[in-house]
N, C-alpha and C positions, 0 to 999 in steps of 0.2 A: 500142429501148432495153430492152424487156422481156427479149429474148433476151440482150442484152449484159449485163444484170444477173445473169442465171443464169451466164453464162460467167465474169463477174467474181467471183461468189460461189464457184464451183467452184475457180477459180485461187487465190483467197484461202485457202480451207480446205486445199487441197493444199500450198501453199507454206508456210504456218505450221505445218501438221502435220509436215512434213518438217524444220522448224526446231525441233521438239520443244516447241512451244507446246501447252498442254493443249487437247484438243478441247472441253472444257467452256467455254473462252473463244472458240476459233475458230468453233465451230458457231453460237452465237448471233450473232456478228459477221457471219459469212458469210450467215446467214439474213437479217440486217438489210439487207445490200446487195441481196439478191435481192428482198425485199419492197419496198424503197424504189424500185428501178428498175421494178418491176412495178406500182407505184402501188396496192399493197394497204395495208390499215390496219395501221400499226405497233402501235397500241394493242391491237387485237383479236388480232394475231399473237403478241405477247409478254406481254400481260397478261390476255388472254381465256382462257376455258376451254372453248371450243367445239372440235369435232373437228379443225379445221384449225389450231389454235393450237400454237405451239412447245411450250408446257408440257404440253398434252394429249398431243401426239405423243410427247414424252419420257417422261412418266409411264405412258402406255399400254404402251410397250415394257417398262418396269420391272415393271409389273403382270403382264405375260405371262411374263417370264423370271426374276423375282426368285428363285424357289425353285431354279431350275437353277443360277444363279450362286452362291447361298448354299450349297446342299448340295454342289455341285461343289468349291467352295473349301474347305469343311470336310473333305471326303474327302481332298483333296490335302494339306492341312496335317496331318491326323492321320497319314497314311501317311509324310509327310516327317519329322515330328518324332519319331515312334515308331521310326524306322529301317527301316520296311517297304520304302520305295523302295530303300534301301541294300541290304537283304537280297535283293530281287529282282534288283537290278543285279549283285550279286556272283555270283548263280547264273547269270545270263546271261553274264557275263564268264568264269566258269569253263567254260561250255560252248563259247563262241565264241572266247575269248581276246582279246588286244589286238594280236596281230600283224597282223590284217587289219581296219583301221578300217571298211572298206566293209561288213563283216558287221554291225558295230554299227549303222550307218545302215540297213541292210536290216532288222535286227530291229525298230528303231523304226518303220519303214514298215509292217511286217507287223502289229505290235501296233495301230498306228493304223488300218490297214485293217480288221482284225477287229472292233475296237470300233465303228467307224461302220457297217460293213456289218451288224453285229448290232443296229443300231437306236439306238445311243447318239449323241446330238447332238455336233456337232464342238466345241461349247463345253465340254461335260462331258469329252470326250476330251482336250482341251487341258489341263484342270485335272489329269487323271489322268496324262498322258504326260510333260509338261514336267519335273516334279520327278524322275521316273525317268530321263529322258533326260539331265538335268543331271549326275546321278551317273555314268551310263555314259560320257558325253563326258569328264568330268573324269578318270575312271580310265584311259580310253584316250587321253587328251590330244588329243582332236579339237577343232578350232576350233569354238567354240560357235555361231557364226553359221550353220553348216551344218545346225543343227537345223531350219531352215526347210524344207529339201528333203524329208526323209523324213516329217516331220509333215504338211506340206501335201499331199504326194503321197498320203498315207494317208487324210486326213480331208476333203480339199477338192477332189478331182478325181473319180476314178471312182465312189467310194462316195457322192458327193454328188449327181451328176447323170447319170452316163454308164452305169454297169453295170446291166443289167436286174435288176429285183427289189429294188433298194435301197429300204429303207423311209424314206428321207430325206423331209423335208417338201417339198423341191423336186420330188421325184418323185410326191408325192401330190396336190399342188395341181391339176394339169391334169385329173385323172381325172374329177371331177364335171362338168366343162365339155365334155370331149371324148369321154366314155364309153369311155375307154381303161383300161389296167391298169398296174401297176408294171413289167411286162415289155414295155411298148410299144416297137415297132420293134426286136424282139429281136436279129435277125441283125446289122443295121448297128450296133446298140449294142454288141454283143460285139466287132465289128471295131474300133470306135472306142475301146473299153476297152483293147484290146491296143496300139493305136497310142499312146494316152496313157501307158500304163505303160512301154512300150519307151522313149519319149522321157524320161520321168521318171527311170527307172533309169539310163539313159545319162547324163543330166545330173547325177545324183547322183555318179556315178563321176568325171565330168569335173571337177565343182566340188571334189571331194575331192582329186584329183591337183593341181589348180591351187593349192589351199590349202596342201598339203604342199610344193609347189615354192617357195612364198613363205615357208616356215618358220613358218607360223601354228600355234598350239596353243590349248589351252583358254583360257588367260589372255589371249590376244590380244583377244577380244571379251567375256570374262566375268571379273568380279572373283571370284577364288578365295575362297570363304567356307566356313563349316561347314554350309551348307544341305545336308541329306540325308546329312551325314557324322556321324551320331550316335555318340558315344563310349559304350562299355559295351555292355550286353546289347541285342540287337535281336531282334524276332520271327523265327522260323525261316521258311523259304520258304513252306511251305503256309499258315501264318498270314498272311503278308504278301500273298500272291496271292489269298486267299479272298474278300476284299471286292470285288476287281476281277472275279474269275470270277463271283461272285454277281450283280454289276451287269450283266455281259454276258448271262448266262443268263436273268435275269429280264426284261431288255429284249427279248431275242430271243423268248422264249416269249410275253410279253405282246403284242408286235407281230405275231407270227404266228398265235397261237391265241386271243387275248383278244377280248372283245366290243368294240364301238365305244368305250365309255367307257374300257376298259382300254388299248386301242391308243393313245388320245389322251393318257392320263395315266400310262402305265407308267413313264416316266422318273422321275417324282416318287417313286413307290413303290420303284423299284429303287435310286435314290440314297439314300433314307431308310434302307432296310434295309442298304445298304452302309456308311453312316455309323454305324449302330447296331452293326454287326459290328466296325467299327474301334474303337469305344468299348469294346466287350467284350474283344476280342482284344488290343488294344494298351494297355490300362490299366496293366499292370505295367511297360511300357516308356516311359511318359510321366511325367516328373517333376512336371508341373503341368498336369493335364488342362484345368482351367478356362482357363488362360492360352493353351493351344493352341487351344481352341475359339474364344476371343476373337480370336486372331490370324487364324484361318480366316474368321471372320465379317467382320472388318475388311478382309481382303484381297479380299473380294467386292465391296466398295462402289465403288471407283474403276472397275474394269472394266465393271460394269453401267451406271453413270452415263455413262461415256465412250462406250460403245457406243450407249446410248439417245440421247445428244446427236447422234451421227453420223447415226443413223436419222431423228431428228427433222428435221435439216437437209435430208436427201434428200426427206422427205415434204413439207416446206414448198415445195421446188422444184417437185415434181410437181403441186402444187395451184395453180400460177401460170398466168397467161395466156401467158407466154413459153414455158412448156413445151408448151402446146397448139400453138404455132407450130412448135416443134421437131418434134413428132409429125407434123404435117401435112407438113412438109418431108421427113421420112423416108419417109412413104407415097408421096410423089410421085417418089422416086428411081427411075430407069430400071434396076432390078435385079430378078432373080427374086424371087418372093414369099417363098420359103424363106429367101433371103439377107436380105431385108427383115425378116423375123421375128427371125432371129438377131441382126441389128444392133440392132433396137429393144429386145430384152430385155437385150442387153449394155449398151447405153447407159443403160437404166433402172436396171440393177444398179449401174453406176458412180455414178450420181447419188444413188440411195437408200442406197448402201453396203450393200446386202443383196440376195442372189440370191432369197431367198424373198419379200422385199418387191417385187422386180421382177416375179416371176411372179404375185404377188397383185394386181398392177395390170394387167399385160398380158393374162393369161388370161381373167379375167372380162369385160374390156372389149373384147377384140379376137379372141377365139377364134372367135366367130360370123363375123366379117369374113373371116378366113382360110379358114374352112370354106366360105363362099359362093364363094370364089375357086376351089374345087374341090381344095384341098390335102388330103392324106391325114391323118386325125386322129392316127394314131400318129406320123407324122413331125412334125406340129405339136407334139405332146407332147414328143418327144425333142429336137427342134431348139430349142424355146423353153426347155426345162429346161437344156440344155447352154449355150445362149446366155446365160442368166442368170448363169452362173458364169464367163464369160470375163473380166469386169472386176470380179470380187469383191474382188480384192486391189488396192485403191487406198488412198492414205494416210488417207482419212477413213472407210473401211469399218469396220463394227463388229467383224468377226472379226479384222481386222488390228490394230485398237487393243487388243482383248483379248489377242491374241498378244504384242504389245509389252509390255503390262503384266505378263504372266506370265513372259515370257522374260527381261525386263530388258535386252533389246537396245534401242538407240535406233531411231527410225523409219528413219533412213538405213541403219543396219547391218542392219535386219531386212526391208528392202523388196525389194532387187534379186532375191535368190534366191527369195523368196516369189512375186514377180510372175512371174518366168520359169517357175517350176514350175507354177503354176496357170494363168496366161494362155496360155502357149504350148501346154502339154499339152491344155488344154480347147479351144483354138482348132483344134488339129489334129483333135481328135475331132469338132468341129463341121463342119469341112471334109469329113470322111468322111461324116457324116450328110447334108449338103447335096448332095454328089455322088451319093450313093445315091438321095436323093429326086428329083433332077433327071433322072438317067440310067437308074435301075433301077426304082424304086418305081412 
């Protein structure tokens, strides 16, 4: 019954999330089902404040990421309402043109790739990229639902878990437990990166042609509005791009050359300076700066609470007796240990709605177990890291909920291409690593 309760809770939250019911409602209700069938204390889970309670888990996430969401939202709103995103988009359009929409998608992918490989979190990248992409897609009249492919390919595949040297938190977590480095399993990771990118770029072209064949355009999935289409004077290109360039450079320099404190906190300093630059550079182009700031702050509230609720649900599940039974069943499967590791981290990611949350549970608790089996530490590092990303895109995952909130796509409109881009691309990369570990390493 304990395992059944977990399955029921997961089905419940997925079904109603896809029906566009707020995660703020579905997450507590799904958690209620899980706790009830696992015979845990309902009072302590929902009214208590200990480390396993729903409210503690929710607020703990908000405490960790409040400044990222707030500053990221302010940056996006200042650039959008000043006309900076429009200025950047016009420059890109002038260079690329609108005759080949695939080049627009490719440009969004490259910007996303550079931002996240430079050390910027995928949440911050989404806040910065989506308003810019909206203008580009509208000018080129590309179906808005296709934003899923270049965005996720750039921020949530290779630069998140696969490419050697990426400074993502997912690539950092295993280091202390396995005595590895950011470039763990260098050669197979490079091969896996190429495989993932080849698939992603092919799928991007395939989906674009399919969309064009159906006669879809920007208005098919997006309501045409004045967002990013500021009338009157807008900042010139160098003014518009400077806050983003500053954000990238500061994040990269702090991540590569800063001390431990700076490496851990550079994103806050970089975002703050980028926002200050926006306030200085864009002041002449904002009719009401206070109103713009208020809009940016308000826009950050729902995404962070929604994401925190999804993470809290996953954490409630992980702390139950039923999940212990599921873990034991996975360990008893007659499959190679490397496959077992990838499967476990993928499942944990789907339940917690977070790849970093999955690794934060698996690596501290099970790294020693896999080392004692004689597995290569670098292969453990990379297989676990990539595995944690295979099922990142599920309806209740935090990053997906944030994406839906920012893109204004419905969960149904925004899921298919997101899931295929991340899950299939990452799964192919995982297969490369497992085959290398079993037959070569």
